N, CA, C and O atoms as CSV, one atom per row, in Angstrom:
chain,resi,resn,atom,element,x,y,z
A,1,MET,N,N,-120.796,-20.421,138.225
A,1,MET,CA,C,-120.400,-21.376,139.232
A,1,MET,C,C,-119.453,-20.702,140.208
A,1,MET,O,O,-118.811,-19.701,139.890
A,2,ALA,N,N,-119.383,-21.258,141.373
A,2,ALA,CA,C,-118.504,-20.711,142.411
A,2,ALA,C,C,-117.053,-21.047,142.113
A,2,ALA,O,O,-116.740,-21.641,141.081
A,3,THR,N,N,-116.197,-20.674,143.001
A,3,THR,CA,C,-114.763,-20.851,142.824
A,3,THR,C,C,-114.399,-22.307,142.556
A,3,THR,O,O,-114.854,-23.203,143.268
A,4,GLY,N,N,-113.586,-22.545,141.538
A,4,GLY,CA,C,-113.048,-23.866,141.249
A,4,GLY,C,C,-111.683,-23.963,141.889
A,4,GLY,O,O,-110.753,-23.271,141.475
A,5,CYS,N,N,-111.551,-24.796,142.877
A,5,CYS,CA,C,-110.324,-24.880,143.669
A,5,CYS,C,C,-109.155,-25.397,142.838
A,5,CYS,O,O,-109.244,-26.455,142.216
A,6,GLY,N,N,-108.048,-24.633,142.834
A,6,GLY,CA,C,-106.809,-25.116,142.260
A,6,GLY,C,C,-106.717,-25.165,140.745
A,6,GLY,O,O,-105.846,-25.858,140.219
A,7,ILE,N,N,-107.564,-24.469,140.031
A,7,ILE,CA,C,-107.452,-24.443,138.574
A,7,ILE,C,C,-107.394,-22.989,138.114
A,7,ILE,O,O,-107.896,-22.091,138.791
A,8,SER,N,N,-106.780,-22.771,136.965
A,8,SER,CA,C,-106.648,-21.409,136.448
A,8,SER,C,C,-108.016,-20.885,135.996
A,8,SER,O,O,-108.919,-21.672,135.712
A,9,PRO,N,N,-108.169,-19.567,135.932
A,9,PRO,CA,C,-109.435,-18.999,135.443
A,9,PRO,C,C,-109.797,-19.482,134.039
A,9,PRO,O,O,-110.967,-19.740,133.755
A,10,ALA,N,N,-108.806,-19.604,133.166
A,10,ALA,CA,C,-109.081,-20.069,131.798
A,10,ALA,C,C,-109.567,-21.519,131.800
A,10,ALA,O,O,-110.512,-21.866,131.091
A,11,GLU,N,N,-108.909,-22.365,132.606
A,11,GLU,CA,C,-109.324,-23.777,132.694
A,11,GLU,C,C,-110.699,-23.888,133.332
A,11,GLU,O,O,-111.496,-24.745,132.950
A,12,LYS,N,N,-110.978,-23.031,134.295
A,12,LYS,CA,C,-112.291,-23.029,134.944
A,12,LYS,C,C,-113.382,-22.768,133.916
A,12,LYS,O,O,-114.411,-23.445,133.920
A,13,VAL,N,N,-113.170,-21.798,133.039
A,13,VAL,CA,C,-114.157,-21.475,131.998
A,13,VAL,C,C,-114.355,-22.662,131.066
A,13,VAL,O,O,-115.487,-23.002,130.722
A,14,VAL,N,N,-113.259,-23.292,130.657
A,14,VAL,CA,C,-113.340,-24.470,129.777
A,14,VAL,C,C,-114.157,-25.571,130.446
A,14,VAL,O,O,-115.034,-26.166,129.820
A,15,ARG,N,N,-113.869,-25.841,131.714
A,15,ARG,CA,C,-114.586,-26.907,132.429
A,15,ARG,C,C,-116.055,-26.570,132.641
A,15,ARG,O,O,-116.915,-27.445,132.544
A,16,GLU,N,N,-116.342,-25.315,132.927
A,16,GLU,CA,C,-117.738,-24.913,133.122
A,16,GLU,C,C,-118.537,-25.069,131.827
A,16,GLU,O,O,-119.669,-25.552,131.849
A,17,GLN,N,N,-117.957,-24.668,130.719
A,17,GLN,CA,C,-118.639,-24.821,129.426
A,17,GLN,C,C,-118.857,-26.297,129.104
A,17,GLN,O,O,-119.920,-26.684,128.619
A,18,ALA,N,N,-117.850,-27.112,129.375
A,18,ALA,CA,C,-117.962,-28.550,129.122
A,18,ALA,C,C,-119.003,-29.185,130.046
A,18,ALA,O,O,-119.736,-30.083,129.630
A,19,LEU,N,N,-119.069,-28.723,131.294
A,19,LEU,CA,C,-120.063,-29.254,132.231
A,19,LEU,C,C,-121.470,-28.903,131.787
A,19,LEU,O,O,-122.368,-29.743,131.841
A,20,LYS,N,N,-121.668,-27.675,131.351
A,20,LYS,CA,C,-122.997,-27.266,130.867
A,20,LYS,C,C,-123.409,-28.119,129.669
A,20,LYS,O,O,-124.550,-28.574,129.591
A,21,ALA,N,N,-122.478,-28.337,128.735
A,21,ALA,CA,C,-122.779,-29.159,127.553
A,21,ALA,C,C,-123.083,-30.601,127.954
A,21,ALA,O,O,-124.028,-31.199,127.440
A,22,ALA,N,N,-122.287,-31.168,128.872
A,22,ALA,CA,C,-122.506,-32.551,129.311
A,22,ALA,C,C,-123.836,-32.679,130.048
A,22,ALA,O,O,-124.566,-33.651,129.855
A,23,SER,N,N,-124.148,-31.700,130.889
A,23,SER,CA,C,-125.410,-31.731,131.636
A,23,SER,C,C,-126.609,-31.638,130.708
A,23,SER,O,O,-127.588,-32.364,130.881
A,24,ASP,N,N,-126.538,-30.749,129.721
A,24,ASP,CA,C,-127.627,-30.629,128.741
A,24,ASP,C,C,-127.801,-31.926,127.959
A,24,ASP,O,O,-128.926,-32.353,127.698
A,25,GLN,N,N,-126.691,-32.548,127.586
A,25,GLN,CA,C,-126.751,-33.813,126.856
A,25,GLN,C,C,-127.332,-34.916,127.740
A,25,GLN,O,O,-128.109,-35.744,127.265
A,26,PHE,N,N,-126.962,-34.932,129.013
A,26,PHE,CA,C,-127.513,-35.894,129.965
A,26,PHE,C,C,-129.032,-35.758,130.035
A,26,PHE,O,O,-129.753,-36.750,129.935
A,27,VAL,N,N,-129.514,-34.530,130.206
A,27,VAL,CA,C,-130.959,-34.292,130.278
A,27,VAL,C,C,-131.632,-34.776,128.999
A,27,VAL,O,O,-132.643,-35.477,129.055
A,28,GLN,N,N,-131.086,-34.413,127.863
A,28,GLN,CA,C,-131.675,-34.807,126.575
A,28,GLN,C,C,-131.745,-36.330,126.454
A,28,GLN,O,O,-132.769,-36.875,126.040
A,29,ARG,N,N,-130.670,-37.009,126.810
A,29,ARG,CA,C,-130.648,-38.475,126.688
A,29,ARG,C,C,-131.618,-39.138,127.663
A,29,ARG,O,O,-132.256,-40.132,127.318
A,30,VAL,N,N,-131.736,-38.598,128.877
A,30,VAL,CA,C,-132.684,-39.174,129.838
A,30,VAL,C,C,-134.108,-39.001,129.326
A,30,VAL,O,O,-134.891,-39.950,129.356
A,31,VAL,N,N,-134.457,-37.801,128.855
A,31,VAL,CA,C,-135.809,-37.549,128.352
A,31,VAL,C,C,-136.118,-38.455,127.159
A,31,VAL,O,O,-137.243,-38.935,127.017
A,32,GLN,N,N,-135.114,-38.690,126.297
A,32,GLN,CA,C,-135.301,-39.553,125.132
A,32,GLN,C,C,-135.184,-41.039,125.471
A,32,GLN,O,O,-135.335,-41.893,124.598
A,33,GLU,N,N,-134.916,-41.342,126.742
A,33,GLU,CA,C,-134.738,-42.716,127.219
A,33,GLU,C,C,-133.612,-43.438,126.485
A,33,GLU,O,O,-133.718,-44.628,126.185
A,34,ASP,N,N,-132.542,-42.717,126.201
A,34,ASP,CA,C,-131.335,-43.283,125.592
A,34,ASP,C,C,-130.423,-43.745,126.736
A,34,ASP,O,O,-129.418,-43.103,127.041
A,35,TRP,N,N,-130.789,-44.861,127.356
A,35,TRP,CA,C,-130.099,-45.316,128.569
A,35,TRP,C,C,-128.671,-45.763,128.291
A,35,TRP,O,O,-127.812,-45.614,129.161
A,36,SER,N,N,-128.391,-46.300,127.123
A,36,SER,CA,C,-127.009,-46.652,126.779
A,36,SER,C,C,-126.164,-45.384,126.655
A,36,SER,O,O,-125.014,-45.354,127.094
A,37,GLY,N,N,-126.733,-44.340,126.058
A,37,GLY,CA,C,-126.036,-43.066,125.946
A,37,GLY,C,C,-125.786,-42.437,127.305
A,37,GLY,O,O,-124.708,-41.899,127.558
A,38,VAL,N,N,-126.789,-42.505,128.187
A,38,VAL,CA,C,-126.632,-41.973,129.545
A,38,VAL,C,C,-125.559,-42.769,130.279
A,38,VAL,O,O,-124.712,-42.195,130.963
A,39,TYR,N,N,-125.598,-44.081,130.136
A,39,TYR,CA,C,-124.625,-44.945,130.812
A,39,TYR,C,C,-123.196,-44.602,130.381
A,39,TYR,O,O,-122.277,-44.637,131.199
A,40,GLY,N,N,-123.012,-44.275,129.117
A,40,GLY,CA,C,-121.705,-43.902,128.613
A,40,GLY,C,C,-121.174,-42.601,129.207
A,40,GLY,O,O,-119.981,-42.311,129.115
A,41,MET,N,N,-122.062,-41.821,129.815
A,41,MET,CA,C,-121.662,-40.555,130.443
A,41,MET,C,C,-121.294,-40.731,131.915
A,41,MET,O,O,-120.902,-39.769,132.576
A,42,THR,N,N,-121.417,-41.942,132.425
A,42,THR,CA,C,-121.157,-42.187,133.841
A,42,THR,C,C,-119.755,-42.737,134.064
A,42,THR,O,O,-119.022,-43.027,133.118
A,43,GLN,N,N,-119.405,-42.870,135.333
A,43,GLN,CA,C,-118.135,-43.483,135.710
A,43,GLN,C,C,-118.271,-45.008,135.758
A,43,GLN,O,O,-117.394,-45.691,136.285
A,44,ALA,N,N,-119.342,-45.529,135.222
A,44,ALA,CA,C,-119.620,-46.976,135.182
A,44,ALA,C,C,-119.782,-47.556,136.580
A,44,ALA,O,O,-119.436,-48.713,136.816
A,45,GLY,N,N,-120.305,-46.762,137.505
A,45,GLY,CA,C,-120.574,-47.247,138.851
A,45,GLY,C,C,-121.863,-48.053,138.921
A,45,GLY,O,O,-122.205,-48.602,139.968
A,46,PHE,N,N,-122.571,-48.120,137.810
A,46,PHE,CA,C,-123.804,-48.898,137.727
A,46,PHE,C,C,-123.494,-50.133,136.897
A,46,PHE,O,O,-122.655,-50.075,135.998
A,47,GLY,N,N,-124.151,-51.243,137.180
A,47,GLY,CA,C,-123.864,-52.492,136.484
A,47,GLY,C,C,-124.049,-52.428,134.982
A,47,GLY,O,O,-123.224,-52.941,134.226
A,48,ASP,N,N,-125.138,-51.793,134.547
A,48,ASP,CA,C,-125.452,-51.704,133.123
A,48,ASP,C,C,-126.476,-50.587,132.926
A,48,ASP,O,O,-126.951,-50.010,133.904
A,49,PRO,N,N,-126.823,-50.274,131.673
A,49,PRO,CA,C,-127.781,-49.190,131.429
A,49,PRO,C,C,-129.137,-49.397,132.110
A,49,PRO,O,O,-129.761,-48.431,132.547
A,50,GLU,N,N,-129.595,-50.641,132.202
A,50,GLU,CA,C,-130.890,-50.921,132.836
A,50,GLU,C,C,-130.849,-50.600,134.337
A,50,GLU,O,O,-131.800,-50.042,134.884
A,51,GLU,N,N,-129.746,-50.954,134.990
A,51,GLU,CA,C,-129.594,-50.649,136.421
A,51,GLU,C,C,-129.558,-49.137,136.644
A,51,GLU,O,O,-130.137,-48.630,137.606
A,52,LEU,N,N,-128.881,-48.427,135.757
A,52,LEU,CA,C,-128.827,-46.966,135.837
A,52,LEU,C,C,-130.224,-46.378,135.683
A,52,LEU,O,O,-130.614,-45.490,136.441
A,53,LYS,N,N,-130.974,-46.868,134.709
A,53,LYS,CA,C,-132.344,-46.398,134.465
A,53,LYS,C,C,-133.201,-46.591,135.712
A,53,LYS,O,O,-133.895,-45.667,136.137
A,54,GLU,N,N,-133.159,-47.771,136.293
A,54,GLU,CA,C,-133.963,-48.057,137.482
A,54,GLU,C,C,-133.551,-47.162,138.646
A,54,GLU,O,O,-134.401,-46.701,139.408
A,55,ASN,N,N,-132.262,-46.916,138.783
A,55,ASN,CA,C,-131.768,-46.049,139.847
A,55,ASN,C,C,-132.284,-44.624,139.669
A,55,ASN,O,O,-132.731,-44.005,140.634
A,56,LEU,N,N,-132.227,-44.104,138.458
A,56,LEU,CA,C,-132.705,-42.745,138.209
A,56,LEU,C,C,-134.212,-42.627,138.415
A,56,LEU,O,O,-134.687,-41.650,138.995
A,57,LYS,N,N,-134.954,-43.609,137.948
A,57,LYS,CA,C,-136.416,-43.537,138.001
A,57,LYS,C,C,-136.976,-43.720,139.412
A,57,LYS,O,O,-138.133,-43.383,139.663
A,58,LYS,N,N,-136.169,-44.249,140.333
A,58,LYS,CA,C,-136.626,-44.468,141.710
A,58,LYS,C,C,-137.186,-43.210,142.353
A,58,LYS,O,O,-138.168,-43.274,143.092
A,59,ALA,N,N,-136.578,-42.085,142.082
A,59,ALA,CA,C,-136.969,-40.829,142.731
A,59,ALA,C,C,-138.084,-40.091,141.988
A,59,ALA,O,O,-138.525,-39.036,142.444
A,60,TRP,N,N,-138.540,-40.612,140.878
A,60,TRP,CA,C,-139.538,-39.922,140.075
A,60,TRP,C,C,-140.953,-40.303,140.495
A,60,TRP,O,O,-141.159,-41.371,141.070
A,61,PRO,N,N,-141.928,-39.442,140.213
A,61,PRO,CA,C,-143.322,-39.768,140.553
A,61,PRO,C,C,-143.780,-41.045,139.829
A,61,PRO,O,O,-143.513,-41.237,138.643
A,62,ALA,N,N,-144.462,-41.893,140.565
A,62,ALA,CA,C,-144.972,-43.135,139.977
A,62,ALA,C,C,-146.011,-42.820,138.901
A,62,ALA,O,O,-146.772,-41.861,139.031
A,63,ASP,N,N,-146.040,-43.610,137.861
A,63,ASP,CA,C,-147.036,-43.495,136.778
A,63,ASP,C,C,-147.003,-42.155,136.045
A,63,ASP,O,O,-147.990,-41.778,135.413
A,64,ALA,N,N,-145.908,-41.445,136.117
A,64,ALA,CA,C,-145.785,-40.182,135.397
A,64,ALA,C,C,-144.772,-40.352,134.267
A,64,ALA,O,O,-143.851,-41.163,134.360
A,65,VAL,N,N,-144.955,-39.586,133.214
A,65,VAL,CA,C,-144.052,-39.624,132.061
A,65,VAL,C,C,-143.130,-38.409,132.136
A,65,VAL,O,O,-143.594,-37.280,132.291
A,66,LEU,N,N,-141.841,-38.644,132.028
A,66,LEU,CA,C,-140.874,-37.554,132.010
A,66,LEU,C,C,-141.022,-36.813,130.687
A,66,LEU,O,O,-140.919,-37.415,129.618
A,67,THR,N,N,-141.265,-35.510,130.760
A,67,THR,CA,C,-141.482,-34.729,129.543
A,67,THR,C,C,-140.372,-33.731,129.250
A,67,THR,O,O,-140.305,-33.199,128.142
A,68,GLY,N,N,-139.499,-33.464,130.219
A,68,GLY,CA,C,-138.430,-32.516,129.977
A,68,GLY,C,C,-137.554,-32.313,131.197
A,68,GLY,O,O,-137.805,-32.855,132.273
A,69,GLY,N,N,-136.533,-31.525,130.998
A,69,GLY,CA,C,-135.626,-31.201,132.091
A,69,GLY,C,C,-134.757,-30.023,131.707
A,69,GLY,O,O,-134.487,-29.793,130.528
A,70,THR,N,N,-134.320,-29.280,132.709
A,70,THR,CA,C,-133.428,-28.151,132.486
A,70,THR,C,C,-132.386,-28.104,133.595
A,70,THR,O,O,-132.642,-28.513,134.727
A,71,VAL,N,N,-131.214,-27.601,133.249
A,71,VAL,CA,C,-130.164,-27.395,134.234
A,71,VAL,C,C,-130.500,-26.109,134.979
A,71,VAL,O,O,-130.586,-25.044,134.369
A,72,SER,N,N,-130.690,-26.201,136.295
A,72,SER,CA,C,-131.061,-25.036,137.105
A,72,SER,C,C,-129.852,-24.316,137.672
A,72,SER,O,O,-129.828,-23.087,137.749
A,73,SER,N,N,-128.832,-25.098,138.074
A,73,SER,CA,C,-127.643,-24.473,138.650
A,73,SER,C,C,-126.470,-25.430,138.592
A,73,SER,O,O,-126.634,-26.645,138.488
A,74,MET,N,N,-125.283,-24.849,138.661
A,74,MET,CA,C,-124.044,-25.626,138.696
A,74,MET,C,C,-123.151,-24.981,139.748
A,74,MET,O,O,-123.122,-23.757,139.876
A,75,ALA,N,N,-122.417,-25.809,140.506
A,75,ALA,CA,C,-121.518,-25.272,141.526
A,75,ALA,C,C,-120.338,-26.216,141.725
A,75,ALA,O,O,-120.478,-27.437,141.655
A,76,TRP,N,N,-119.188,-25.631,141.970
A,76,TRP,CA,C,-117.989,-26.424,142.258
A,76,TRP,C,C,-118.092,-27.042,143.647
A,76,TRP,O,O,-118.579,-26.409,144.584
A,77,MET,N,N,-117.632,-28.280,143.770
A,77,MET,CA,C,-117.462,-28.918,145.070
A,77,MET,C,C,-115.963,-28.964,145.383
A,77,MET,O,O,-115.551,-28.710,146.515
A,78,THR,N,N,-115.147,-29.293,144.365
A,78,THR,CA,C,-113.683,-29.254,144.427
A,78,THR,C,C,-113.212,-28.793,143.055
A,78,THR,O,O,-114.032,-28.419,142.216
A,79,GLY,N,N,-111.910,-28.815,142.816
A,79,GLY,CA,C,-111.395,-28.417,141.513
A,79,GLY,C,C,-111.737,-29.384,140.401
A,79,GLY,O,O,-111.645,-29.032,139.225
A,80,SER,N,N,-112.134,-30.608,140.755
A,80,SER,CA,C,-112.453,-31.593,139.726
A,80,SER,C,C,-113.857,-32.193,139.881
A,80,SER,O,O,-114.247,-33.058,139.097
A,81,VAL,N,N,-114.608,-31.744,140.873
A,81,VAL,CA,C,-115.964,-32.247,141.100
A,81,VAL,C,C,-116.922,-31.061,141.186
A,81,VAL,O,O,-116.650,-30.066,141.858
A,82,ALA,N,N,-118.043,-31.193,140.494
A,82,ALA,CA,C,-119.073,-30.152,140.511
A,82,ALA,C,C,-120.426,-30.794,140.736
A,82,ALA,O,O,-120.614,-31.987,140.494
A,83,LYS,N,N,-121.361,-29.988,141.200
A,83,LYS,CA,C,-122.728,-30.489,141.327
A,83,LYS,C,C,-123.628,-29.684,140.409
A,83,LYS,O,O,-123.446,-28.482,140.215
A,84,VAL,N,N,-124.607,-30.387,139.850
A,84,VAL,CA,C,-125.531,-29.794,138.887
A,84,VAL,C,C,-126.948,-30.109,139.337
A,84,VAL,O,O,-127.298,-31.271,139.548
A,85,LYS,N,N,-127.753,-29.079,139.480
A,85,LYS,CA,C,-129.160,-29.280,139.832
A,85,LYS,C,C,-129.971,-29.290,138.548
A,85,LYS,O,O,-129.842,-28.407,137.699
A,86,ILE,N,N,-130.808,-30.307,138.427
A,86,ILE,CA,C,-131.670,-30.461,137.256
A,86,ILE,C,C,-133.122,-30.431,137.699
A,86,ILE,O,O,-133.505,-31.115,138.649
A,87,SER,N,N,-133.923,-29.639,137.011
A,87,SER,CA,C,-135.364,-29.587,137.258
A,87,SER,C,C,-136.044,-30.438,136.190
A,87,SER,O,O,-135.963,-30.140,134.999
A,88,TRP,N,N,-136.706,-31.488,136.626
A,88,TRP,CA,C,-137.420,-32.390,135.722
A,88,TRP,C,C,-138.885,-31.996,135.677
A,88,TRP,O,O,-139.419,-31.488,136.663
A,89,SER,N,N,-139.546,-32.222,134.542
A,89,SER,CA,C,-140.995,-32.039,134.438
A,89,SER,C,C,-141.629,-33.364,134.024
A,89,SER,O,O,-141.088,-34.107,133.205
A,90,PHE,N,N,-142.781,-33.634,134.610
A,90,PHE,CA,C,-143.494,-34.896,134.399
A,90,PHE,C,C,-144.952,-34.611,134.067
A,90,PHE,O,O,-145.498,-33.572,134.439
A,91,GLN,N,N,-145.573,-35.555,133.360
A,91,GLN,CA,C,-146.992,-35.467,133.042
A,91,GLN,C,C,-147.647,-36.767,133.477
A,91,GLN,O,O,-147.183,-37.856,133.139
A,92,SER,N,N,-148.732,-36.639,134.230
A,92,SER,CA,C,-149.530,-37.800,134.627
A,92,SER,C,C,-150.983,-37.435,134.390
A,92,SER,O,O,-151.590,-36.710,135.179
A,93,GLY,N,N,-151.541,-37.945,133.288
A,93,GLY,CA,C,-152.894,-37.546,132.910
A,93,GLY,C,C,-152.907,-36.055,132.610
A,93,GLY,O,O,-152.163,-35.585,131.750
A,94,MET,N,N,-153.745,-35.317,133.310
A,94,MET,CA,C,-153.855,-33.872,133.111
A,94,MET,C,C,-152.973,-33.091,134.093
A,94,MET,O,O,-152.993,-31.860,134.105
A,95,VAL,N,N,-152.209,-33.803,134.904
A,95,VAL,CA,C,-151.419,-33.146,135.946
A,95,VAL,C,C,-149.954,-33.032,135.529
A,95,VAL,O,O,-149.313,-34.025,135.187
A,96,GLN,N,N,-149.441,-31.806,135.564
A,96,GLN,CA,C,-148.026,-31.537,135.296
A,96,GLN,C,C,-147.344,-31.387,136.654
A,96,GLN,O,O,-147.841,-30.668,137.522
A,97,SER,N,N,-146.216,-32.058,136.840
A,97,SER,CA,C,-145.480,-31.924,138.097
A,97,SER,C,C,-144.005,-31.701,137.812
A,97,SER,O,O,-143.518,-31.954,136.710
A,98,TYR,N,N,-143.304,-31.220,138.837
A,98,TYR,CA,C,-141.888,-30.881,138.699
A,98,TYR,C,C,-141.117,-31.457,139.881
A,98,TYR,O,O,-141.644,-31.601,140.984
A,99,SER,N,N,-139.865,-31.778,139.619
A,99,SER,CA,C,-139.011,-32.322,140.662
A,99,SER,C,C,-137.583,-31.874,140.399
A,99,SER,O,O,-137.166,-31.780,139.244
A,100,GLY,N,N,-136.839,-31.601,141.443
A,100,GLY,CA,C,-135.444,-31.205,141.294
A,100,GLY,C,C,-134.518,-32.249,141.888
A,100,GLY,O,O,-134.795,-32.802,142.952
A,101,GLU,N,N,-133.426,-32.514,141.204
A,101,GLU,CA,C,-132.411,-33.439,141.699
A,101,GLU,C,C,-131.041,-32.826,141.461
A,101,GLU,O,O,-130.838,-32.077,140.506
A,102,THR,N,N,-130.113,-33.151,142.335
A,102,THR,CA,C,-128.748,-32.663,142.191
A,102,THR,C,C,-127.834,-33.852,141.943
A,102,THR,O,O,-127.905,-34.867,142.635
A,103,PHE,N,N,-126.971,-33.706,140.939
A,103,PHE,CA,C,-126.047,-34.764,140.552
A,103,PHE,C,C,-124.612,-34.278,140.679
A,103,PHE,O,O,-124.320,-33.105,140.445
A,104,ALA,N,N,-123.720,-35.186,141.050
A,104,ALA,CA,C,-122.289,-34.880,141.107
A,104,ALA,C,C,-121.641,-35.359,139.815
A,104,ALA,O,O,-121.946,-36.437,139.304
A,105,TRP,N,N,-120.737,-34.527,139.302
A,105,TRP,CA,C,-119.972,-34.831,138.094
A,105,TRP,C,C,-118.496,-34.690,138.424
A,105,TRP,O,O,-118.115,-33.823,139.210
A,106,GLU,N,N,-117.657,-35.540,137.825
A,106,GLU,CA,C,-116.216,-35.462,138.054
A,106,GLU,C,C,-115.480,-35.273,136.732
A,106,GLU,O,O,-115.804,-35.916,135.733
A,107,TRP,N,N,-114.486,-34.387,136.735
A,107,TRP,CA,C,-113.653,-34.108,135.569
A,107,TRP,C,C,-112.585,-35.193,135.500
A,107,TRP,O,O,-111.681,-35.235,136.335
A,108,LEU,N,N,-112.690,-36.073,134.501
A,108,LEU,CA,C,-111.754,-37.183,134.325
A,108,LEU,C,C,-111.279,-37.217,132.880
A,108,LEU,O,O,-112.097,-37.234,131.960
A,109,LYS,N,N,-109.996,-37.228,132.674
A,109,LYS,CA,C,-109.423,-37.343,131.328
A,109,LYS,C,C,-110.030,-36.337,130.364
A,109,LYS,O,O,-110.386,-36.679,129.237
A,110,LYS,N,N,-110.145,-35.103,130.813
A,110,LYS,CA,C,-110.619,-33.976,129.995
A,110,LYS,C,C,-112.083,-34.064,129.577
A,110,LYS,O,O,-112.470,-33.529,128.537
A,111,GLU,N,N,-112.908,-34.751,130.403
A,111,GLU,CA,C,-114.351,-34.741,130.180
A,111,GLU,C,C,-115.061,-34.975,131.507
A,111,GLU,O,O,-114.480,-35.515,132.449
A,112,TRP,N,N,-116.310,-34.566,131.568
A,112,TRP,CA,C,-117.111,-34.749,132.761
A,112,TRP,C,C,-117.785,-36.109,132.738
A,112,TRP,O,O,-118.319,-36.531,131.712
A,113,LYS,N,N,-117.756,-36.796,133.880
A,113,LYS,CA,C,-118.424,-38.080,134.041
A,113,LYS,C,C,-119.376,-37.992,135.221
A,113,LYS,O,O,-119.023,-37.464,136.275
A,114,LEU,N,N,-120.576,-38.506,135.043
A,114,LEU,CA,C,-121.586,-38.505,136.088
A,114,LEU,C,C,-121.191,-39.479,137.189
A,114,LEU,O,O,-120.905,-40.647,136.922
A,115,LYS,N,N,-121.175,-38.992,138.433
A,115,LYS,CA,C,-120.880,-39.836,139.586
A,115,LYS,C,C,-122.157,-40.412,140.173
A,115,LYS,O,O,-122.191,-41.578,140.565
A,116,GLY,N,N,-123.202,-39.605,140.236
A,116,GLY,CA,C,-124.470,-40.039,140.815
A,116,GLY,C,C,-125.172,-38.871,141.490
A,116,GLY,O,O,-124.753,-37.720,141.368
A,117,ARG,N,N,-126.242,-39.187,142.203
A,117,ARG,CA,C,-127.012,-38.166,142.910
A,117,ARG,C,C,-126.253,-37.632,144.118
A,117,ARG,O,O,-125.465,-38.339,144.746
A,118,VAL,N,N,-126.509,-36.380,144.420
A,118,VAL,CA,C,-126.004,-35.790,145.647
A,118,VAL,C,C,-127.142,-35.844,146.644
A,118,VAL,O,O,-128.216,-35.297,146.397
A,119,LEU,N,N,-126.915,-36.494,147.755
A,119,LEU,CA,C,-127.959,-36.605,148.777
A,119,LEU,C,C,-128.051,-35.292,149.540
A,119,LEU,O,O,-127.042,-34.639,149.807
A,120,ARG,N,N,-129.252,-34.925,149.878
A,120,ARG,CA,C,-129.455,-33.652,150.579
A,120,ARG,C,C,-129.376,-33.850,152.061
A,120,ARG,O,O,-129.522,-32.893,152.820
């Protein structure tokens, strides 16, 4: 990740490791459709887990099944906010497709919380 503004190198490493772990857990929970678990990783800016699910699925291909996801990149936006790009994979019949989305995460109370999508 790029420079983390205003934090020590040691703290930067701790936060980067925690962000990678949180992002991987987010991907796993989304693929498993554990919407309550995903909701617990957010800043609660969504009304409930169902609203969060609908918001996330809006950008996905219609009639396709989410089959996986990987963290493609992570970058600092500020000392307490980072963005994470996730590459999703989908299956629709015999067709495999891929989509990338970028999410903002904020360091709050010694853990990362999902803020939402980063608009391009």
